[in-house]
N, C-alpha and C positions, 0 to 999 in steps of 0.2 A: 329539581324543579318542586315547589312548595305551593299546596292548592287545596283550596278547603275540603275535607273530605265529605264522600258520598255514600250514599246507602251500599254502594257496589262496593264500598273499601271493609264493612262490615266483618267479613271473614277472614281478612288480613287483619287487622285490628286485634280481633279477638285470640289468632294465633297467635301473634307476637306478647299480647298480653301473659299468656301461658305459656310463651319462652321465657320471659321475660320476671315473672312475677309469682309466688307462690299463693299468691290471692287474687285470681286476676280478674279483669270485671266479664260478666259472659255476654254472647251476643245480643242477650234479650236487652243487655242494661246499656248496651253500645248505640241500640237502634234506639233505646229511648231518649238518645239526645238530641235525636232530629225532630221532638215533638215540642222543644224546650228553645222558645223564642231569644235565654240567653245564655244559652251554651255556644262558640265558636270552637270547631274542628280543623285541625289541618294535618297535612301529608305530605310526606316527604320521599319522592317517587325520583330514580334512579335508573336510568336507560329500562324507564319501563317497568322498574320493579319497587315495589315501597317499599320503603327500609326503617320508617319511622313516622311516628305523629303525637300532637299534643293534642290536650282536649281542658278547656278552661268556661267555667260557670262565673256569671256576675251579677251582681244584685245593686245598684245604684253604683257607689264609688268604689267598690271592691268586687275584686275576683279571685277566686281558689283556681290554681291550676288541679286539674282531676287526675289527667291522664297524660303521662309523655315516656315513652319509652324511644331507644335503639334501637334494631336487631344487632344483633352482637357482633359482625363482622365488619357492619359501618361504623362503631363506636371509633371517637375520639379522632373523627373526619368531620367535625363541623355542623354533622344531621340536628345534634342536640339547639345548639345554638343558632341554626337556622331558624329552627321550628321555634324556639322561642322568640328571637328579633317578630317574625312574621304574628305569632299570634297576640304579643306584650304591643305592638304598631296598631293589631285590629282594637284590642281592646282602650289603646287610648282613644281612638275615634271614637270609641264609645261612651268615652268619657270617665272612663275608668281610673280610677289616681292611684291605687293601690292592690299589689296582687301577691296572693297566699299560697304558699304551697308547703305540704308534709313527705320529706323524707327521713329514711331509714338511716339512726343515727349509727350505723355501721356503714354506710352505702360511700364514702372518702369520695370517688371519681365521682357521681352524682352530687355533691356536695362543692364540691371545687367547681364543677360546672355552674352553676347554679351562683356563686360567691363572683364568678369572671364575668357572669353577666349583670351581677350587681346586687343579687339577692343580699339578707343581711341575717344570721339569724337572730330571734326576738324570743321565742321560748321551746319550751318543749312540753309533748305529751307522752308521759309515763306508759306502758305496753300496747301504744296506740297498735302495732301490726301484729299483737298477740303476747301471750306472757314472755317477760324478758326484753322483746323488741320493742324502743322506746323510738319516737320520734322528734324529729327538731324543727320546728316550724320557721320558715322563713319569709321574707317579705321585700317586696323591691315597692318604691314609690316610680309612679309615672310623673 
């Protein structure tokens, strides 16, 4: 089941951030999203357990995917794809025309997932994730 994220989900999202990323968002950063009118966030819940999440921020016709993750034991089961479809659908309702994201150059599984959803590579950011860790910028038109 996919639903909008709630304040009660903050500890899960923060823990999953630590599990999935070397530079995780803190609980304070996640909590700050609730005060933004231009932020949308969804969680994927399975049998009462939160297994993934996505968050995006938008300004006028452009949105940025800021957070997306699936807990390791639930990967390759369509969780991220489902979360993206929910987020992209909501962004389209809000008249967003273009969605951007950055992904680590060495994260082949994520890049493959994003390409399957319809994102295309449009650029690169050198050392975006630290020294020697480049980002690929990807875009999807809605």
